[in-house]
C-alpha positions as CSV (number, residue, x, y, z in Angstrom):
1,M,82.7,190.6,92.7
2,V,85.9,188.7,93.4
3,E,86.6,185.3,91.9
4,S,87.2,182.7,94.6
5,Q,90.5,180.8,94.7
6,T,89.0,177.8,96.4
7,D,89.7,174.2,95.4
8,K,86.4,173.1,97.0
9,W,83.2,173.4,95.1
10,I,79.5,172.5,95.8
11,E,77.3,171.3,92.9
12,L,74.3,173.4,92.1
13,R,71.5,171.4,90.5
14,N,68.0,172.1,89.2
15,P,65.7,170.1,91.5
16,A,63.2,169.5,88.7
17,T,65.8,167.9,86.4
18,Q,69.0,167.2,88.3
19,E,70.8,169.2,85.6
20,L,74.1,170.7,86.9
21,I,73.6,174.4,86.5
22,G,76.7,175.7,88.3
23,M,79.3,175.2,91.0
24,V,79.3,177.1,94.3
25,P,82.7,178.0,95.8
26,E,83.4,177.2,99.4
27,T,84.9,180.5,100.4
28,T,88.4,180.0,101.8
29,N,89.5,181.1,105.2
30,E,91.7,183.7,103.7
31,E,88.8,185.0,101.7
32,L,86.5,185.1,104.7
33,K,89.1,187.1,106.6
34,E,89.4,189.5,103.6
35,A,85.6,189.9,103.5
36,T,85.6,190.7,107.2
37,K,88.4,193.2,106.8
38,S,86.5,194.9,104.0
39,A,83.3,195.0,106.1
40,E,85.1,196.5,109.1
41,A,86.6,199.3,107.0
42,A,83.3,200.0,105.3
43,A,81.4,200.0,108.5
44,K,83.5,202.8,110.0
45,E,82.7,205.1,107.0
46,W,79.1,203.9,106.4
47,K,78.1,204.7,110.0
48,K,79.0,208.4,109.4
49,T,76.5,208.7,106.6
50,T,73.2,210.4,107.4
51,A,69.9,208.6,107.9
52,L,68.5,210.5,104.9
53,H,71.3,209.3,102.7
54,R,70.8,205.7,103.7
55,Q,67.0,206.1,103.2
56,R,67.6,207.3,99.6
57,V,69.7,204.2,99.0
58,M,66.9,202.0,100.3
59,M,64.4,203.8,98.1
60,D,66.6,203.1,95.0
61,L,67.1,199.5,96.0
62,Q,63.4,198.8,96.3
63,Y,62.8,200.3,92.9
64,L,65.5,198.2,91.3
65,I,64.2,195.0,93.0
66,R,60.7,195.8,91.7
67,Q,62.1,196.3,88.2
68,N,64.0,193.0,88.3
69,M,61.4,190.9,90.1
70,D,60.7,188.5,87.2
71,R,64.4,187.9,86.5
72,I,65.1,187.1,90.2
73,A,62.0,184.8,90.3
74,E,63.1,182.9,87.2
75,N,66.4,182.2,89.0
76,I,64.5,180.9,92.1
77,V,62.5,178.5,89.9
78,Q,65.7,177.2,88.4
79,E,67.7,176.8,91.6
80,Q,65.1,176.2,94.3
81,G,62.1,174.7,92.3
82,K,59.3,177.0,93.2
83,T,56.5,177.8,90.8
84,F,57.1,181.1,89.0
85,V,54.1,182.7,90.7
86,D,55.3,181.6,94.2
87,A,58.9,182.7,93.4
88,K,57.5,186.2,92.6
89,G,55.8,186.1,96.0
90,D,59.1,185.2,97.6
91,V,60.7,188.4,96.1
92,F,57.7,190.6,96.8
93,R,57.5,189.7,100.5
94,G,61.2,190.5,100.8
95,L,60.6,193.8,98.9
96,Q,58.1,194.8,101.6
97,V,60.9,194.7,104.1
98,V,63.1,196.9,101.9
99,E,60.2,199.4,101.8
100,Q,60.0,199.2,105.6
101,A,63.7,200.0,105.7
102,C,62.9,203.3,104.0
103,S,61.2,204.3,107.3
104,L,64.4,204.3,109.2
105,T,64.2,208.1,109.7
106,S,61.3,207.6,112.0
107,Q,62.1,204.1,113.3
108,L,65.6,205.2,114.5
109,M,64.4,208.4,116.3
110,G,65.8,208.8,119.8
111,E,64.4,210.1,123.0
112,K,65.1,213.3,125.0
113,L,64.0,214.5,128.4
114,T,64.9,217.5,130.6
115,V,65.8,215.8,134.0
116,A,67.0,218.9,136.0
117,K,67.7,222.6,135.5
118,D,70.0,222.9,132.5
119,M,70.4,219.2,132.3
120,E,69.1,216.8,129.6
121,T,69.2,213.1,129.1
122,Y,68.9,211.8,125.6
123,M,69.2,208.4,123.9
124,Y,69.9,207.5,120.3
125,R,70.7,204.3,118.6
126,E,74.1,203.5,117.0
127,P,75.0,200.7,114.5
128,L,76.7,197.6,115.8
129,G,79.4,197.5,113.1
130,V,79.9,194.3,111.2
131,T,76.9,191.9,111.2
132,A,76.2,188.6,109.4
133,G,73.2,186.8,107.9
134,I,73.0,183.0,107.4
135,C,70.1,182.0,105.1
136,P,68.1,178.9,104.3
137,F,67.3,177.4,100.9
138,N,63.5,177.8,101.0
139,F,63.3,181.6,100.5
140,P,66.3,182.6,98.5
141,A,65.2,186.2,98.2
142,M,62.8,187.0,101.0
143,I,65.0,185.8,103.9
144,P,68.2,187.7,102.7
145,L,65.9,190.8,102.4
146,W,64.8,190.3,106.0
147,M,68.4,190.8,106.9
148,F,70.8,193.0,104.9
149,P,68.5,196.0,104.1
150,L,67.7,196.7,107.7
151,S,71.3,196.1,108.8
152,I,72.6,198.5,106.1
153,A,69.8,201.1,106.7
154,A,70.8,201.1,110.4
155,G,74.4,202.0,109.4
156,N,76.1,198.6,109.6
157,S,78.0,196.5,107.1
158,I,77.0,192.9,106.7
159,I,78.4,189.6,105.5
160,M,75.7,187.4,103.9
161,K,75.9,183.6,103.5
162,P,73.1,182.4,101.2
163,S,72.2,178.8,101.1
164,E,74.8,176.8,99.0
165,R,71.8,175.2,97.3
166,D,70.4,178.3,95.7
167,P,72.7,181.4,96.1
168,G,71.7,183.0,92.8
169,A,69.0,185.3,94.1
170,M,71.3,186.7,96.8
171,M,74.0,187.4,94.2
172,M,71.5,189.2,92.0
173,L,70.3,191.3,95.0
174,A,73.9,192.2,95.8
175,E,74.4,193.5,92.3
176,L,71.2,195.6,92.6
177,A,72.4,196.9,96.0
178,A,75.6,198.1,94.5
179,E,73.7,199.8,91.7
180,A,71.5,201.5,94.3
181,G,74.5,203.0,95.9
182,V,75.6,200.6,98.6
183,P,79.4,201.1,98.8
184,K,81.9,198.4,98.4
185,G,82.5,196.5,101.6
186,V,79.1,197.4,103.1
187,L,77.5,194.3,101.6
188,N,79.6,191.2,101.3
189,V,78.6,187.7,100.1
190,V,80.4,184.5,101.1
191,H,79.6,180.9,100.3
192,G,80.0,177.5,101.9
193,S,78.6,175.3,104.6
194,V,79.9,174.2,108.1
195,D,83.3,175.9,108.0
196,C,81.9,179.1,106.8
197,V,79.2,179.1,109.4
198,N,81.7,178.4,112.2
199,Y,83.9,181.2,111.0
200,I,80.9,183.7,111.3
201,C,80.2,182.4,114.8
202,D,83.8,182.7,116.0
203,E,85.1,185.9,114.2
204,P,85.4,188.7,116.9
205,A,84.7,191.5,114.4
206,I,81.2,190.2,113.7
207,K,78.9,191.6,116.3
208,A,75.5,190.1,115.4
209,I,74.2,187.1,113.5
210,S,70.8,186.6,111.9
211,F,69.8,183.0,111.0
212,V,66.8,181.2,109.6
213,G,66.9,177.5,109.1
214,S,66.8,174.1,110.8
215,D,66.7,173.3,114.5
216,R,70.2,171.7,114.5
217,A,72.0,174.5,112.7
218,G,70.1,177.2,114.5
219,Q,70.8,175.8,118.0
220,H,74.5,175.4,117.1
221,I,74.7,179.0,115.7
222,Y,72.9,180.5,118.7
223,T,74.9,178.6,121.2
224,R,78.3,179.2,119.6
225,G,77.6,182.8,118.6
226,S,76.3,183.7,122.0
227,A,79.2,182.1,123.7
228,N,81.5,184.4,121.6
229,G,79.6,187.5,122.8
230,K,77.5,188.0,119.7
231,R,73.9,189.1,119.5
232,V,72.0,186.3,117.7
233,Q,68.4,186.0,116.4
234,A,67.6,182.5,115.1
235,N,64.3,181.3,113.5
236,L,64.3,177.5,113.7
237,G,61.8,174.7,112.8
238,A,58.1,174.6,113.1
239,K,55.0,172.4,113.2
240,N,52.2,174.7,112.4
241,H,48.6,173.5,113.2
242,A,45.4,174.5,111.5
243,V,42.4,174.0,113.9
244,V,39.1,173.7,112.0
245,L,35.8,174.1,113.8
246,P,32.6,172.6,112.3
247,D,31.0,176.1,112.1
248,A,33.8,177.4,109.7
249,N,33.1,178.3,106.1
250,K,33.9,174.9,104.7
251,Q,34.8,175.9,101.1
252,A,37.0,178.8,102.2
253,A,38.7,176.8,104.9
254,L,39.4,173.8,102.6
255,N,40.8,176.0,99.9
256,A,43.0,177.9,102.4
257,I,44.3,174.7,104.0
258,A,45.1,173.1,100.6
259,G,47.1,176.1,99.5
260,A,48.9,176.5,102.8
261,A,49.8,172.8,103.2
262,F,50.9,172.0,99.7
263,G,52.0,175.4,98.2
264,A,55.8,175.8,97.8
265,A,55.9,172.0,98.1
266,G,55.4,172.4,101.8
267,Q,58.9,173.9,102.1
268,R,57.8,176.9,104.2
269,C,58.6,177.5,107.9
270,M,55.0,178.7,108.1
271,A,53.4,175.9,106.1
272,L,50.2,174.4,107.6
273,S,51.6,170.9,108.0
274,T,49.2,169.7,110.7
275,L,45.4,169.7,110.5
276,V,43.4,169.4,113.7
277,L,39.7,168.7,113.0
278,V,37.3,169.4,115.8
279,G,34.2,167.2,116.0
280,E,32.3,166.6,112.8
281,A,34.8,168.7,110.8
282,K,36.6,165.4,110.2
283,E,33.9,164.6,107.7
284,W,35.4,167.2,105.4
285,L,38.6,165.2,104.7
286,P,37.4,163.6,101.5
287,E,36.7,167.0,100.0
288,L,40.1,168.2,101.1
289,A,41.7,165.2,99.4
290,E,39.8,165.9,96.3
291,R,41.0,169.4,96.1
292,A,44.6,168.4,96.8
293,S,44.6,165.7,94.2
294,K,43.8,168.3,91.5
295,L,46.9,170.4,92.2
296,K,49.3,170.1,89.3
297,V,52.8,168.9,90.1
298,G,55.7,169.9,87.8
299,Y,58.4,172.3,86.8
300,G,57.7,175.8,88.1
301,M,58.0,177.6,84.8
302,D,55.4,175.4,83.1
303,P,51.9,176.8,82.8
304,G,49.4,175.8,85.5
305,V,51.9,174.1,87.8
306,E,51.1,174.6,91.5
307,V,53.5,172.2,93.3
308,G,57.2,172.1,92.4
309,P,59.9,169.7,93.4
310,L,61.7,169.3,96.8
311,I,65.1,170.9,97.0
312,T,67.2,167.7,96.9
313,V,67.0,163.9,96.4
314,Q,67.7,163.5,100.1
315,A,64.7,165.8,101.0
316,K,62.5,163.7,98.9
317,E,63.7,160.4,100.4
318,R,63.3,161.8,103.9
319,A,59.7,162.9,103.3
320,E,58.7,159.5,101.8
321,R,60.4,157.8,104.8
322,L,58.4,159.9,107.3
323,V,55.1,159.1,105.4
324,Q,55.9,155.4,105.6
325,S,56.7,155.7,109.3
326,G,53.2,157.1,109.9
327,L,51.7,154.2,108.1
328,D,53.9,151.8,110.1
329,E,52.7,153.4,113.4
330,G,49.0,153.1,112.6
331,A,48.1,156.2,110.5
332,N,46.1,155.9,107.3
333,I,46.8,157.5,104.0
334,L,44.0,159.3,102.2
335,L,46.1,160.7,99.4
336,D,49.5,159.3,98.5
337,G,51.8,161.5,96.5
338,R,54.9,159.3,96.8
339,G,56.4,157.9,93.6
340,I,54.9,160.6,91.4
341,V,56.6,160.9,88.0
342,V,56.3,164.2,86.0
343,K,56.5,163.7,82.2
344,G,59.6,165.4,80.9
345,Y,61.1,165.7,84.4
346,E,61.4,162.1,85.4
347,K,64.5,162.8,87.5
348,G,62.9,165.6,89.5
349,N,62.6,165.5,93.3
350,F,58.8,165.4,93.2
351,V,56.4,164.4,95.9
352,G,52.7,165.0,95.2
353,P,50.2,166.3,97.8
354,T,49.9,163.6,100.6
355,I,47.4,163.4,103.4
356,L,47.9,161.1,106.4
357,T,44.8,160.7,108.7
358,D,44.3,159.2,112.2
359,V,47.7,160.5,113.2
360,K,48.6,160.5,116.9
361,P,51.0,162.9,118.7
362,H,53.5,160.1,119.5
363,M,54.1,159.3,115.8
364,E,57.3,160.4,114.2
365,C,55.4,162.0,111.3
366,Y,53.8,164.3,113.8
367,R,56.9,165.0,115.9
368,E,59.2,165.8,112.9
369,E,58.9,168.8,110.6
370,I,58.5,166.9,107.3
371,F,59.1,170.0,105.1
372,A,57.2,168.5,102.1
373,P,53.7,168.6,100.7
374,V,52.5,166.3,103.4
375,L,49.6,167.1,105.7
376,V,49.1,165.1,108.9
377,C,45.6,165.1,110.3
378,L,44.5,164.6,113.9
379,N,40.9,164.4,115.3
380,V,39.7,165.9,118.6
381,D,36.3,166.4,120.1
382,T,36.5,169.9,121.6
383,L,38.2,173.2,121.1
384,E,39.9,172.8,124.5
385,E,41.5,169.5,123.3
386,A,42.7,171.3,120.2
387,I,44.3,174.1,122.1
388,E,46.0,171.6,124.5
389,L,47.4,169.7,121.6
390,V,48.9,172.7,119.9
391,N,50.3,174.0,123.2
392,S,51.9,170.6,123.9
393,N,53.9,170.7,120.7
394,P,57.4,172.2,121.3
395,Y,57.2,174.6,118.4
396,G,55.5,178.0,118.5
397,N,56.0,179.5,115.1
398,G,52.4,179.9,114.0
399,T,48.9,178.5,114.0
400,A,45.5,179.2,112.5
401,V,41.9,178.7,113.5
402,F,39.0,178.4,111.1
403,T,35.6,179.4,112.6
404,N,32.7,181.8,112.1
405,S,32.4,182.3,115.9
406,G,33.9,185.4,117.4
407,P,33.9,184.0,120.9
408,I,35.7,180.8,119.7
409,A,38.3,182.9,117.8
410,R,38.9,185.1,120.8
411,K,39.3,182.1,123.2
412,F,41.7,180.5,120.8
413,E,43.7,183.7,120.3
414,H,44.2,184.2,124.0
415,E,44.8,180.6,125.1
416,I,47.1,179.4,122.3
417,D,50.8,179.6,122.9
418,C,52.2,180.5,119.5
419,G,53.9,183.6,118.3
420,Q,51.7,184.2,115.2
421,V,48.0,183.4,115.1
422,G,45.7,183.5,112.1
423,V,41.9,183.7,112.4
424,N,40.6,182.4,109.1
425,V,44.1,183.2,107.7
426,P,46.1,180.1,106.9
427,I,49.6,181.6,106.9
428,P,49.7,184.6,109.3
429,V,53.1,186.0,108.5
430,P,52.9,189.7,109.5
431,V,53.6,192.4,107.1
432,P,56.8,194.4,107.9
433,P,55.2,197.2,110.0
434,F,55.0,194.3,112.5
435,S,57.6,191.7,113.3
436,F,57.9,188.0,112.6
437,T,57.2,186.7,116.1
438,G,57.7,182.9,116.2
439,S,58.2,181.7,119.8
440,R,59.0,178.8,122.0
441,G,61.0,176.1,120.1
442,S,60.8,178.0,116.9
443,F,62.9,181.0,117.9
444,L,66.1,181.7,119.9
445,G,67.0,185.3,120.8
446,D,65.4,188.4,122.2
447,Q,64.7,190.5,119.1
448,N,62.6,189.2,116.3
449,F,63.0,189.7,112.5
450,Y,62.0,192.9,110.7
451,G,59.5,195.5,112.0
452,K,60.5,197.7,114.9
453,S,62.4,194.9,116.6
454,G,64.4,194.4,113.3
455,F,65.9,197.9,113.7
456,L,66.5,197.3,117.4
457,F,68.4,194.1,116.7
458,Y,70.8,195.9,114.4
459,T,71.5,198.9,116.7
460,K,72.5,199.6,120.2
461,P,71.3,202.4,122.5
462,K,73.6,205.2,123.7
463,T,72.4,207.4,126.5
464,V,73.9,210.9,127.1
465,T,73.3,213.2,130.1
466,A,74.4,216.7,129.3
467,F,74.7,219.7,131.6
468,W,75.0,223.2,130.1
469,R,74.6,226.0,132.5
470,E,72.3,228.7,131.2
471,S,74.3,231.2,133.2
472,D,77.4,230.4,131.2
473,A,75.8,231.5,127.9
474,A,77.6,234.3,126.3
475,H,76.0,237.5,125.0
476,T,73.2,237.5,127.6
477,R,71.7,240.6,129.3
478,S,73.1,241.4,132.7
479,S,71.0,240.8,135.7
480,V,70.8,243.3,138.6
481,A,68.4,241.3,140.7
482,M,69.4,239.9,144.2
483,P,70.5,236.3,143.7
484,T,68.2,233.9,145.6
485,M,70.1,230.6,145.1
């Protein structure tokens, strides 16, 4: 670790209390250049290591993360505001990607084919060199673990920029990576905001950028990075719809929707923020509101708390403004979580579970990603209307359908235009043997995160055609036969 010489610092506050818990340095331009220089030098040596050596490092890293899971989760509660249980899930879902990185020995296997007599063509994958990761605030452990383990396992070095709002988890992971055997310079961590991001987009030595975050930032990074010749994968915003059919298991569906809509205070890119009720399923809304109203709001380390604070005061104000915009445009409010005050945490950025009904597609509360524990509800008469509604939305991160009908589920699966579909599964984020496959307005790039495509993103193919004449082989037996060719 190197102490920054910056004169610019960003306040780091506990979102449940507004307590100042630290200052985050804005890495200077000279320090960014030094990190890049270090990464370049390390990449040249790291690529020479064997896949088996890098596999062992990943195995040790996953062990260390598992041993330190509670400690990392406690930091996430303090800096990001999640409940302790949810924060442990944040770490665990990232840990699964580290475990997948241990499969690099099979994932990075090449191909070989004899194409003519004494001639073979074979392809293998090489690391890119220096890569970079730019992370959001909402998953301080999971998203970094989507990025640096696969990049390092593939033989690259990487420069990570965690969110300036909650960088602690990334710093802890970097310490564990060093303990696991990741050499100096292979994993670098820098801090900052716009200037830091622009440096990563413009620096010629950086060959690829992984990004997860907002639409505006992602579009900027994708456009600027791509213009500079970099490979970019960017997960952007979302508006995930849950479609509920009247034949669904009501109790299971309502429990799943309440958890997926209000868990993590709605600050998930795969949160079910939009509920589409088909036909008489709209009559279930009062029961959903009853369940949501019983969710305990508070500080994430306190027993029984299920909904924590939003990340900043500004995020709280924005969520409350969008709720009000829905009411102003004609929606109704079934459950109002605005203005909630948690005893002992009166300054916290809390918004309780909120349900808006009779929402229409033209309303701002439907068009915008609220990123808060706010569920907007729309009514349709048929499954076809529901599918058309979801497909008309510009986002394509994920969706879910709740039904007990196999034919309905199959129709929905094949006609819906979203990258990730859940059938009676509220948050269908794939486990790492598969990839995170958001689509349309939710993703920019051509290789998705983790899974097989994760390794493909961090490597490039090299194809070799080799010709070695068998007749040139030394120490062979003489032939006395008449040559025929």
